[in-house]
C-alpha positions in Angstrom: 130.4 31.9 110.1 128.5 33.9 107.2 124.8 33.6 106.6 123.4 31.4 104.1 120.6 33.7 102.0 117.4 30.7 101.7 115.7 32.3 97.9 112.3 31.0 97.0 110.2 32.3 93.4 106.9 31.5 92.7 106.3 33.0 88.9 102.5 32.8 87.0 100.6 34.4 84.5 100.1 38.3 84.8 95.7 38.3 85.5 96.6 35.8 88.2 99.5 37.7 89.9 96.9 40.4 91.9 95.2 37.5 93.4 98.2 35.3 94.4 100.3 38.8 95.7 97.1 39.3 98.3 96.7 34.6 98.5 100.7 35.6 100.4 100.0 39.2 102.0 97.5 36.5 104.0 99.1 34.2 104.4 101.3 36.5 106.4 99.9 36.0 110.1 99.4 32.1 109.4 103.6 31.5 108.7 105.7 34.8 110.6 104.8 32.6 114.1 106.2 30.1 112.9 109.3 30.8 111.3 109.9 33.3 114.2 110.5 30.4 116.7 112.6 28.6 114.3 116.5 28.7 115.5 119.6 30.8 113.1 116.7 32.6 111.7 117.7 36.2 110.8 115.4 38.2 108.6 113.3 37.3 105.8 111.3 38.9 103.7 107.9 38.2 101.7 108.0 40.2 98.1 106.1 40.9 94.8 106.9 42.2 91.3 103.6 43.4 89.2 106.8 43.5 85.8 107.4 40.1 86.4 104.4 38.3 87.8 106.6 36.4 90.5 106.6 36.5 94.0 109.1 35.8 96.2 110.7 35.3 99.8 114.4 35.6 100.6 115.6 35.4 104.3 118.7 34.7 105.9 119.7 32.0 108.2 123.3 31.4 110.7 122.9 27.7 108.5 122.3 25.9 106.0 120.2 22.8 108.2 119.2 26.0 109.8 117.3 27.7 106.2 116.1 23.7 105.5 114.1 24.0 108.2 111.2 25.7 105.9 112.2 22.7 103.7 109.6 21.2 105.6 107.3 23.9 107.9 104.1 22.2 107.5 102.5 25.2 106.7 103.8 26.8 104.3 103.8 23.9 102.2 99.9 23.7 102.7 99.6 27.1 101.7 101.7 26.2 98.3 99.2 24.1 97.1 96.3 26.6 96.7 98.9 28.9 95.2 99.8 25.5 92.6 95.8 25.1 92.2 96.2 29.2 90.5 98.3 27.8 88.4 101.6 29.7 89.8 104.9 27.5 89.6 108.3 27.4 92.0 111.3 27.4 90.9 113.1 24.0 91.9 115.1 23.3 94.1 115.0 25.9 96.4 118.1 28.1 96.9 120.1 28.3 99.1 123.9 30.7 99.1 126.1 30.6 101.0 127.6 34.4 101.1 130.5 35.3 99.1 130.5 38.6 100.2 128.2 41.1 101.8 127.0 45.6 101.8 125.6 47.4 104.7 123.9 50.6 103.2 124.1 54.3 105.1 120.2 53.1 105.6 121.4 50.6 108.1 120.9 51.7 112.0 124.3 52.5 113.7 124.6 49.1 115.8 122.8 46.5 114.1 123.8 43.4 114.8 125.0 41.7 112.4 
């Protein structure tokens, strides 16, 4: 079975971007243990794009059911509130994509399981 790609996007005004990026970085030790413990997690990335004043998390999961665990993950839901208070908006609904095809770049280590 091919992985499900989950994409969550937050947008903000340019004047709040640096503060929200720092808030996202500070959330790592709060969110990491619970997300890493979730069954079906393959990988998780949190990124920031200053040019578009947006933050995103993209994750790979073994199934749609596994990906949707984040929908009810209380630490993440609780941490979203201060972002909204700073004027951020979350794109809804969160997108969960069925994989149609995939590539593995030359930089990937040989023998990496997928």
